[in-house]
C-alpha positions as CSV (number, residue, x, y, z in Angstrom):
1,M,80.8,118.5,72.0
2,V,82.9,120.9,73.6
3,R,84.4,121.3,70.3
4,T,80.3,121.0,68.3
5,T,79.3,124.0,71.0
6,L,82.7,125.8,71.1
7,L,81.6,126.5,67.1
8,H,78.5,127.1,67.8
9,L,79.6,129.7,69.8
10,L,82.5,131.7,67.0
11,E,79.8,131.4,65.0
12,C,77.6,133.6,66.5
13,L,80.0,135.8,67.3
14,F,81.3,136.0,64.0
15,V,77.3,136.5,62.7
16,L,76.9,139.2,65.7
17,A,80.5,140.9,64.3
18,A,78.6,141.1,60.4
19,L,75.9,142.5,61.5
20,A,77.8,145.8,63.6
21,G,79.7,146.0,60.7
22,V,76.5,146.4,58.7
23,A,75.1,148.9,61.5
24,L,78.2,150.9,60.8
25,V,76.9,150.9,57.3
26,H,73.2,151.2,57.1
27,V,70.7,149.7,60.4
28,P,67.8,148.6,58.6
29,A,69.8,146.5,56.8
30,A,71.5,145.0,59.7
31,L,68.5,144.5,61.0
32,I,66.4,142.9,57.8
33,L,70.2,140.5,58.0
34,G,69.4,139.9,61.4
35,G,66.1,138.8,61.2
36,L,67.7,136.2,58.3
37,A,70.2,135.6,60.3
38,G,67.3,134.6,63.2
39,V,65.0,132.1,61.0
40,V,67.8,130.1,59.4
41,A,69.2,129.3,62.8
42,V,66.6,128.2,63.7
43,E,65.8,126.5,60.7
44,R,69.3,124.7,61.3
45,A,68.4,123.7,65.2
46,L,64.8,122.0,63.7
47,A,66.7,120.5,61.3
48,T,68.9,118.4,63.6
49,S,66.6,117.3,66.3
50,S,65.0,114.5,66.2
51,P,60.5,114.9,66.1
52,L,59.1,113.6,69.2
53,T,57.3,111.2,67.6
54,P,58.5,108.7,65.3
55,R,56.9,108.3,62.1
56,K,54.5,105.0,61.1
57,E,56.1,102.5,58.3
58,A,54.7,102.9,55.8
59,R,51.9,100.0,54.8
60,R,52.3,97.9,51.7
């Protein structure tokens, strides 16, 4: 668990450093990339979480 948390923190720092670098050149591009990174982060979080209600088995 600690390793996973550390990897997530390292990934966030890397993305923030990349966005800061892009912002030094062109701020609107950094805002667009930040929005895309946010969407990807939410999709990844939703993909790894378990559903609230289990699916019913298919009837035959």
